DSSP file (Angstrom, degrees, kcal/mol; ACC not computed):
  #  RESIDUE AA STRUCTURE BP1 BP2  ACC     N-H-->O    O-->H-N    N-H-->O    O-->H-N    TCO  KAPPA ALPHA  PHI   PSI    X-CA   Y-CA   Z-CA
    1    1 A X              0   0    0      0, 0.0     2,-0.1     0, 0.0     3,-0.1   0.000 360.0 360.0 360.0 130.5  -28.5   50.2   18.8
    2    2 A X        -     0   0    0      1,-0.1    58,-0.0    58,-0.0     0, 0.0  -0.435 360.0 -90.3 -81.7 159.3  -26.4   47.5   20.5
    3    3 A X        -     0   0    0     -2,-0.1     2,-0.3     1,-0.1    -1,-0.1  -0.288  43.3-112.4 -65.2 152.2  -22.6   47.1   19.8
    4    4 A X        -     0   0    0      1,-0.1    57,-0.4    -3,-0.1    -1,-0.1  -0.685  31.1-110.8 -85.2 135.6  -21.7   44.8   16.9
    5    5 A X        -     0   0    0     -2,-0.3    90,-0.6    55,-0.1     2,-0.5  -0.312  29.1-141.9 -61.9 150.1  -19.8   41.5   17.7
    6    6 A X  E     -AB  58  94A   0     52,-2.4    52,-2.5    88,-0.1     2,-0.4  -0.969   7.9-156.9-120.5 132.4  -16.1   41.3   16.6
    7    7 A X  E     -AB  57  93A   0     86,-2.7    86,-3.3    -2,-0.5     2,-0.4  -0.893  11.3-166.3-107.6 136.6  -14.6   38.2   15.2
    8    8 A X  E     -AB  56  92A   0     48,-2.5    48,-3.2    -2,-0.4     2,-0.5  -0.967  10.9-164.3-125.2 140.4  -10.7   37.8   15.4
    9    9 A X  E     -AB  55  91A   0     82,-1.8    82,-1.6    -2,-0.4     2,-0.4  -0.996  10.0-174.4-121.9 120.8   -8.4   35.3   13.7
   10   10 A X  E     -AB  54  90A   0     44,-2.1    44,-2.7    -2,-0.5     2,-0.6  -0.970  10.8-153.4-113.4 129.3   -5.0   35.0   15.1
   11   11 A X  E     -A   53   0A   0     78,-1.6     2,-0.5    -2,-0.4    78,-0.5  -0.902   6.6-165.3-108.4 119.7   -2.4   32.8   13.4
   12   12 A X  E     -A   52   0A   0     40,-3.0    40,-2.4    -2,-0.6     2,-0.6  -0.915   5.9-157.3-102.2 125.3    0.4   31.3   15.6
   13   13 A X  E     -A   51   0A   0     -2,-0.5    72,-2.5    73,-0.4    73,-0.4  -0.912  20.0-129.1-105.8 115.8    3.4   30.0   13.7
   14   14 A X  B     -D   84   0B   0     36,-3.4    70,-0.3    -2,-0.6     5,-0.1  -0.360  17.5-121.6 -65.3 137.9    5.3   27.3   15.8
   15   15 A X    >   -     0   0    0     68,-2.3     3,-2.8     1,-0.2     4,-0.3  -0.449  59.5 -63.4 -69.8 157.5    9.1   27.8   16.1
   16   16 A X  T 3  S-     0   0    0      1,-0.3    -1,-0.2     2,-0.1    68,-0.0  -0.105 123.1  -1.0 -43.3 128.7   10.9   24.7   14.9
   17   17 A X  T 3  S+     0   0    0     -3,-0.1    -1,-0.3     1,-0.1     4,-0.2   0.569 108.9  98.0  64.2   8.9   10.0   21.7   16.9
   18   18 A X    <>  +     0   0    0     -3,-2.8     4,-3.9    65,-0.1     5,-0.3   0.312  40.7 107.8-110.0   2.3    7.8   23.6   19.2
   19   19 A X  H  > S+     0   0    0     -4,-0.3     4,-3.0     1,-0.2     5,-0.2   0.919  84.4  45.5 -48.9 -52.5    4.3   22.9   17.7
   20   20 A X  H  > S+     0   0    0      2,-0.2     4,-2.3     1,-0.2    -1,-0.2   0.895 114.9  49.5 -60.4 -40.2    3.3   20.5   20.6
   21   21 A X  H  > S+     0   0    0      2,-0.2     4,-2.3     1,-0.2    -2,-0.2   0.922 112.2  47.3 -60.1 -46.5    4.6   23.1   23.2
   22   22 A X  H  X S+     0   0    0     -4,-3.9     4,-2.3     2,-0.2     5,-0.2   0.949 111.1  51.6 -62.7 -48.0    2.7   25.9   21.5
   23   23 A X  H  X S+     0   0    0     -4,-3.0     4,-2.6    -5,-0.3    -2,-0.2   0.940 111.4  47.2 -52.0 -52.0   -0.5   23.8   21.3
   24   24 A X  H  X S+     0   0    0     -4,-2.3     4,-2.3     1,-0.2    -1,-0.2   0.874 110.7  51.9 -64.9 -39.9   -0.3   23.0   25.1
   25   25 A X  H  X S+     0   0    0     -4,-2.3     4,-1.2     2,-0.2    -1,-0.2   0.877 111.6  47.1 -68.5 -36.0    0.4   26.7   26.0
   26   26 A X  H  X S+     0   0    0     -4,-2.3     4,-1.2     2,-0.2     3,-0.5   0.928 111.0  50.6 -69.9 -42.1   -2.7   27.8   24.1
   27   27 A X  H >X S+     0   0    0     -4,-2.6     3,-0.6    -5,-0.2     4,-0.5   0.923 109.5  51.7 -57.3 -43.7   -4.8   25.1   25.6
   28   28 A X  H 3< S+     0   0    0     -4,-2.3     4,-0.3     1,-0.2    -1,-0.2   0.769 109.5  51.1 -68.5 -24.9   -3.7   26.2   29.1
   29   29 A X  H 3X S+     0   0    0     -4,-1.2     4,-0.9    -3,-0.5     3,-0.4   0.711  89.3  82.2 -79.3 -22.5   -4.6   29.8   28.4
   30   30 A X  H XX S+     0   0    0     -4,-1.2     4,-2.7    -3,-0.6     3,-0.9   0.867  81.5  56.2 -57.3 -51.2   -8.1   29.2   27.2
   31   31 A X  H 3X S+     0   0    0     -4,-0.5     4,-1.2     1,-0.3    -1,-0.2   0.900 105.1  54.5 -60.4 -36.3  -10.1   28.9   30.5
   32   32 A X  H 34 S+     0   0    0     -3,-0.4    -1,-0.3    -4,-0.3    -2,-0.2   0.855 111.5  44.1 -63.4 -30.0   -8.9   32.4   31.7
   33   33 A X  H X< S+     0   0    0     -3,-0.9     3,-1.8    -4,-0.9    -1,-0.2   0.824 106.4  58.1 -75.8 -36.0  -10.2   34.0   28.6
   34   34 A X  H 3< S+     0   0    0     -4,-2.7    -1,-0.2     1,-0.3    -2,-0.2   0.758 103.2  56.7 -68.3 -17.2  -13.5   32.1   28.5
   35   35 A X  T 3< S+     0   0    0     -4,-1.2    -1,-0.3    -5,-0.3     2,-0.2   0.476  86.4 106.3 -88.4  -1.7  -14.2   33.6   31.9
   36   36 A X  S X  S-     0   0    0     -3,-1.8     3,-1.5     1,-0.1     2,-0.1  -0.553  83.5 -99.9 -79.6 142.5  -13.7   37.3   30.6
   37   37 A X  T 3  S+     0   0    0      1,-0.2    30,-0.1    -2,-0.2     3,-0.1  -0.368 106.2  20.3 -51.8 126.7  -16.7   39.5   30.1
   38   38 A X  T 3  S+     0   0    0      1,-0.3    21,-2.4    20,-0.1     2,-0.7   0.354  82.3 137.3 101.0  -9.3  -17.8   39.5   26.5
   39   39 A X  E <   +C   58   0A   0     -3,-1.5    -1,-0.3    19,-0.2    19,-0.2  -0.656  14.7 162.1 -83.4 110.9  -16.1   36.4   25.3
   40   40 A X  E    S+     0   0A   0     17,-2.8     2,-0.3    -2,-0.7    18,-0.2   0.780  71.2   8.5 -96.2 -35.4  -18.5   34.4   23.0
   41   41 A X  E     +C   57   0A   0     16,-2.0    16,-2.4     2,-0.0    -1,-0.4  -0.972  50.8 163.6-151.3 132.2  -15.8   32.2   21.4
   42   42 A X  E     +C   56   0A   0     -2,-0.3     2,-0.4    14,-0.3    14,-0.2  -0.746  28.9 154.9-141.9  92.1  -12.1   31.5   21.9
   43   43 A X  E     -C   55   0A   0     12,-2.5    12,-3.1    -2,-0.2     2,-0.3  -0.960  31.3-143.9-131.8 139.8  -11.2   28.4   20.2
   44   44 A X  E     -C   54   0A   0     -2,-0.4     2,-0.4    10,-0.2    10,-0.2  -0.804  14.7-171.1-107.4 145.5   -8.0   27.0   18.7
   45   45 A X  E     -C   53   0A   0      8,-2.9     8,-2.8    -2,-0.3     2,-0.1  -0.991  17.2-131.9-140.0 130.5   -7.6   24.9   15.5
   46   46 A X  E     -C   52   0A   0     -2,-0.4     6,-0.2     6,-0.2     2,-0.2  -0.455  16.0-157.1 -75.8 152.8   -4.7   23.1   14.1
   47   47 A X        -     0   0    0      4,-1.7    -1,-0.0     2,-0.3     0, 0.0  -0.545  38.6 -95.0-107.2-175.3   -3.7   23.3   10.4
   48   48 A X  S    S+     0   0    0     -2,-0.2     2,-0.1     2,-0.1    -2,-0.0   0.323 106.3  36.5 -85.6  12.3   -1.7   20.7    8.5
   49   49 A X  S    S-     0   0    0      2,-0.3    -2,-0.3     0, 0.0   -36,-0.0  -0.296 118.1 -54.2-138.9-140.2    1.6   22.5    9.1
   50   50 A X  S    S+     0   0    0     -2,-0.1   -36,-3.4   -36,-0.1     2,-0.4   0.141  97.9 100.6 -99.7  21.6    3.1   24.4   11.9
   51   51 A X  E     -A   13   0A   0    -38,-0.2    -4,-1.7   -40,-0.0     2,-0.4  -0.850  49.2-164.5-113.8 143.9    0.3   27.0   12.4
   52   52 A X  E     -AC  12  46A   0    -40,-2.4   -40,-3.0    -2,-0.4     2,-0.4  -0.999  13.2-149.1-122.2 128.0   -2.4   27.1   15.0
   53   53 A X  E     -AC  11  45A   0     -8,-2.8    -8,-2.9    -2,-0.4     2,-0.5  -0.821   4.3-159.1-101.5 132.5   -5.4   29.4   14.4
   54   54 A X  E     -AC  10  44A   0    -44,-2.7   -44,-2.1    -2,-0.4     2,-0.6  -0.947   7.1-162.6-107.8 126.0   -7.4   31.0   17.2
   55   55 A X  E     -AC   9  43A   0    -12,-3.1   -12,-2.5    -2,-0.5     2,-0.3  -0.945  13.4-176.7-110.8 124.1  -10.8   32.1   16.3
   56   56 A X  E     -AC   8  42A   0    -48,-3.2   -48,-2.5    -2,-0.6     2,-0.4  -0.901  17.7-166.9-121.2 155.8  -12.4   34.5   18.7
   57   57 A X  E     -AC   7  41A   0    -16,-2.4   -17,-2.8    -2,-0.3   -16,-2.0  -0.992  10.5-173.2-134.7 127.9  -15.8   36.3   19.0
   58   58 A X  E     -AC   6  39A   0    -52,-2.5   -52,-2.4    -2,-0.4   -19,-0.2  -0.890  32.5-126.6-122.8 148.0  -16.3   39.2   21.4
   59   59 A X  S    S-     0   0    0    -21,-2.4     2,-0.3    -2,-0.3    -1,-0.1   0.871  90.7  -7.7 -59.9 -36.4  -19.6   40.9   22.2
   60   60 A X     >  -     0   0    0    -22,-0.2     4,-2.2   -55,-0.1     5,-0.2  -0.978  69.3-103.3-157.6 161.4  -18.1   44.3   21.2
   61   61 A X  H  > S+     0   0    0    -57,-0.4     4,-2.6    -2,-0.3     5,-0.2   0.873 121.1  58.9 -59.0 -36.4  -14.9   46.1   20.2
   62   62 A X  H  > S+     0   0    0      2,-0.2     4,-2.5     1,-0.2    -1,-0.2   0.954 106.2  47.7 -58.2 -50.0  -14.9   47.5   23.9
   63   63 A X  H  > S+     0   0    0      1,-0.2     4,-2.7     2,-0.2    -1,-0.2   0.898 111.7  49.8 -61.0 -40.2  -14.8   43.9   25.3
   64   64 A X  H  X S+     0   0    0     -4,-2.2     4,-2.1     2,-0.2    -1,-0.2   0.852 110.5  50.7 -64.3 -34.3  -12.0   42.9   22.8
   65   65 A X  H  X S+     0   0    0     -4,-2.6     4,-1.3     2,-0.2    -2,-0.2   0.908 110.2  48.6 -66.1 -43.8  -10.0   46.0   23.9
   66   66 A X  H >X S+     0   0    0     -4,-2.5     4,-0.8     1,-0.2     3,-0.6   0.945 111.7  50.1 -59.5 -50.4  -10.4   45.1   27.5
   67   67 A X  H >< S+     0   0    0     -4,-2.7     3,-0.8     1,-0.2     6,-0.5   0.893 106.7  55.3 -55.3 -42.5   -9.3   41.6   26.8
   68   68 A X  H 3< S+     0   0    0     -4,-2.1    -1,-0.2     1,-0.2    -2,-0.2   0.786 114.1  39.9 -64.8 -24.8   -6.2   42.8   24.8
   69   69 A X  H << S+     0   0    0     -4,-1.3    -1,-0.2    -3,-0.6    -2,-0.2   0.445 102.9 104.7 -97.0  -6.0   -5.0   44.9   27.8
   70   70 A X  S <X S-     0   0    0     -4,-0.8     4,-1.4    -3,-0.8     3,-0.2  -0.109  82.0-106.9 -81.1 174.4   -6.0   42.2   30.4
   71   71 A X  H  > S+     0   0    0      1,-0.2     4,-2.5     2,-0.2     5,-0.2   0.833 113.0  61.5 -66.0 -39.6   -4.2   39.6   32.5
   72   72 A X  H  > S+     0   0    0      1,-0.2     4,-2.4     2,-0.2    -1,-0.2   0.886 105.7  47.2 -60.4 -36.7   -5.3   36.7   30.5
   73   73 A X  H  > S+     0   0    0     -6,-0.5     4,-2.9     2,-0.2    -1,-0.2   0.897 110.3  53.3 -66.4 -39.8   -3.5   38.0   27.4
   74   74 A X  H  X S+     0   0    0     -4,-1.4     4,-2.0     2,-0.2    -2,-0.2   0.923 110.8  47.4 -57.0 -44.8   -0.4   38.8   29.5
   75   75 A X  H  X S+     0   0    0     -4,-2.5     4,-2.7     2,-0.2    -2,-0.2   0.948 109.8  52.0 -68.8 -46.1   -0.4   35.3   30.6
   76   76 A X  H  X S+     0   0    0     -4,-2.4     4,-2.3     1,-0.2    -2,-0.2   0.912 109.1  51.4 -49.5 -47.9   -0.9   33.9   27.1
   77   77 A X  H  X S+     0   0    0     -4,-2.9     4,-0.7     1,-0.2    -1,-0.2   0.888 110.4  48.3 -59.2 -38.5    2.0   35.9   25.9
   78   78 A X  H  < S+     0   0    0     -4,-2.0     3,-0.4     1,-0.2    -1,-0.2   0.886 110.8  51.2 -66.1 -42.7    4.2   34.5   28.7
   79   79 A X  H  < S+     0   0    0     -4,-2.7    -2,-0.2     1,-0.2    -1,-0.2   0.878 114.3  42.3 -68.1 -36.7    3.1   30.9   27.9
   80   80 A X  H >X S+     0   0    0     -4,-2.3     3,-2.6    -5,-0.2     4,-0.5   0.520  82.6 126.3 -90.3  -1.7    3.8   31.1   24.2
   81   81 A X  T 3< S+     0   0    0     -4,-0.7    -3,-0.0    -3,-0.4    -4,-0.0  -0.318  83.2  10.6 -54.4 132.6    7.2   33.0   24.5
   82   82 A X  T 34 S+     0   0    0      2,-0.2    -1,-0.3     1,-0.1    -2,-0.1   0.364 112.6  85.2  80.3  -5.2    9.8   31.2   22.7
   83   83 A X  T <4 S+     0   0    0     -3,-2.6   -68,-2.3   -62,-0.1     2,-0.3   0.420  81.1  61.2-106.4  -2.3    7.3   28.8   21.0
   84   84 A X  B  < S-D   14   0B   0     -4,-0.5   -70,-0.2   -70,-0.3    -2,-0.2  -0.820  74.9-131.0-124.1 162.2    6.4   31.0   18.0
   85   85 A X  S    S-     0   0    0    -72,-2.5     2,-0.3    -2,-0.3   -71,-0.1   0.766  88.4 -20.8 -83.7 -28.7    8.4   32.4   15.1
   86   86 A X  S    S-     0   0    0    -73,-0.4   -73,-0.4    -3,-0.0    -1,-0.3  -0.978  93.7 -53.6-168.3 171.0    6.9   35.9   15.7
   87   87 A X        -     0   0    0     -2,-0.3     2,-0.5     1,-0.1   -76,-0.1  -0.260  67.1-101.8 -55.2 144.2    4.0   37.7   17.3
   88   88 A X        -     0   0    0      1,-0.1   -76,-0.2   -78,-0.1    -1,-0.1  -0.549  35.4-129.5 -72.1 113.5    0.6   36.3   16.0
   89   89 A X        -     0   0    0     -2,-0.5   -78,-1.6   -78,-0.5     2,-0.3  -0.348  21.8-140.8 -60.3 145.6   -0.9   38.5   13.4
   90   90 A X  E     -B   10   0A   0    -80,-0.2     2,-0.4   -82,-0.0   -80,-0.2  -0.813  12.8-163.0-108.9 147.3   -4.5   39.4   14.0
   91   91 A X  E     -B    9   0A   0    -82,-1.6   -82,-1.8    -2,-0.3     2,-0.5  -0.983  13.9-155.3-126.9 113.0   -7.3   39.7   11.4
   92   92 A X  E     -B    8   0A   0     -2,-0.4     2,-0.4   -84,-0.2   -84,-0.2  -0.831  14.1-171.5 -96.7 129.8  -10.4   41.7   12.8
   93   93 A X  E     -B    7   0A   0    -86,-3.3   -86,-2.7    -2,-0.5     2,-0.4  -0.937  16.7-157.0-124.4 136.4  -13.7   40.9   11.1
   94   94 A X  E     -B    6   0A   0     -2,-0.4   -88,-0.1   -88,-0.2     2,-0.1  -0.951  34.5-111.5-110.5 135.6  -17.2   42.5   11.4
   95   95 A X        -     0   0    0    -90,-0.6     2,-0.7    -2,-0.4    10,-0.1  -0.313  16.6-156.7 -69.8 144.0  -20.1   40.2   10.4
   96   96 A X        -     0   0    0      8,-0.2    -1,-0.1    -2,-0.1    -2,-0.0  -0.876  27.9-133.6-113.2  97.9  -22.2   40.7    7.4
   97   97 A X        +     0   0    0     -2,-0.7     2,-0.3     8,-0.0     8,-0.1  -0.201  39.4 155.4 -56.6 132.2  -25.4   38.9    8.3
   98   98 A X        -     0   0    0      2,-0.3    -2,-0.0     6,-0.3     5,-0.0  -0.987  49.5  -6.1-154.6 143.6  -26.7   36.6    5.5
   99   99 A X  S    S-     0   0    0     -2,-0.3     2,-0.0     4,-0.1    -2,-0.0  -0.359 115.0  -3.5  67.3-148.3  -28.9   33.6    5.5
  100  100 A X     >  -     0   0    0      1,-0.1     4,-2.3    -3,-0.0    -2,-0.3  -0.328  66.6-123.0 -73.3 161.3  -29.9   32.1    8.8
  101  101 A X  T  4 S+     0   0    0      2,-0.2     4,-0.5     1,-0.2    -1,-0.1   0.862 113.0  50.6 -68.9 -35.0  -28.6   33.6   12.1
  102  102 A X  T  4 S+     0   0    0      1,-0.2    -1,-0.2     2,-0.1    -3,-0.0   0.860 125.2  24.1 -72.2 -36.0  -27.2   30.2   13.1
  103  103 A X  T  4 S+     0   0    0      1,-0.1    -2,-0.2    -5,-0.0    -1,-0.2   0.656 111.8  64.9-108.8 -14.5  -25.4   29.5    9.7
  104  104 A X  S  < S+     0   0    0     -4,-2.3     2,-0.3     1,-0.1    -6,-0.3   0.447 108.0  17.7 -92.5  -0.6  -24.7   32.9    8.3
  105  105 A X              0   0    0     -4,-0.5    -1,-0.1    -8,-0.1    -8,-0.0  -0.977 360.0 360.0-161.1 159.4  -22.4   34.2   10.8
  106  106 A X              0   0    0     -2,-0.3    -4,-0.0    -3,-0.1    -5,-0.0   0.452 360.0 360.0 -75.0 360.0  -20.1   33.4   13.7
């Protein structure tokens, strides 16, 4: 049985007046993460307020764990330092396949 993919949603809350800086820091961090083994998706999305959502998909929990301890995350933390109100809370999700493979899960 192959490992199950893991989806993560991280919510970054921009510090007052720092939304553009936060957005740029996250954009800068993306290429290093995309190069990591097991990264299927690592995408940022704006909301209509001071939040930016990062949606991630990893081949397995082991890949996500390696990412969390890796150099790219350390760099991301340094880039967003002072630009957020607090550490980004994470929501870890496991897919429940339904409907078509293309539309029923990330």
